[in-house]
N, C-alpha and C positions, 0 to 999 in steps of 0.2 A: 821411180815410184809414181803411182797414180795420184792425182789431186782431184778431189771431188768438190764441186761448187753448186750451190742452189741456183736455179734459173726460174724466172718469173715469165709466164706467158699468158696471153689473152687467147682463150679458146672459144671458137664459134661452134655451137652445137645446135643442131636442128631441134632437138628436144628441150634443151636447157637454156638456149639463147647464148649470149656471150658472158663468160665468167673468167676470173683470174685463177690460174692454177700454177702449181709449183712442180718443178722437176729437178733433175740432177744431171750435170755435165761432168764426165770423167775424162781427164786428159793426162797425158805424159808426152814425152818428146816424140813418140811415134804412134800415138793413139789418141783418138777423140771419139767419144760416144755420148749420146744423151738419151735419157728416158724422160719423156714429157708426161704431163698430166698425172703425176703420182698422187697429189692431194691438193685440196683447196686450202689446207691448213699450212701456212708458212712455217709455223712453229714446229709442227711434226716433221716437215721435210728438213728444216735446219738441224733438228736433233739427229735425224738419220745421217745427214752430211757429217756432222761431228763424229758420230760413231764410225762411219766409213773411213774418215781420215785418221782418227785416233787409233783404229785397229789395223790400219794399213791394208785394207781389203784389196785383194788383187783384182785386176780387170776381168779375170776369168770368173770371178764370183760376184761381180757387180750386179748382173741381172737377177741372180738367185736371191741375193740379199734384199734387193728392192722388192722382188716378188713376194718374199716372205713378209716383209714389212707391210705391203699392201693387204695381204690376206689377214694379218693380225689386226689391222686398223680399219677394217670395213665396218 
């Protein structure tokens, strides 16, 4: 089963300067993938991580779910 965790990163942007952003790391025994810079809102990304873990989202749907989340929260 995939476990999802929030990650905190310092992002350097030519346009925006340096800022703190949050992403998600997905891991299981044979898999590790991360999506960086999902949102500057820690609370929003924490809520997404809770939903991913609670609903046992498979690694095959990880990117689609995050993509949908980002589109909704623009």
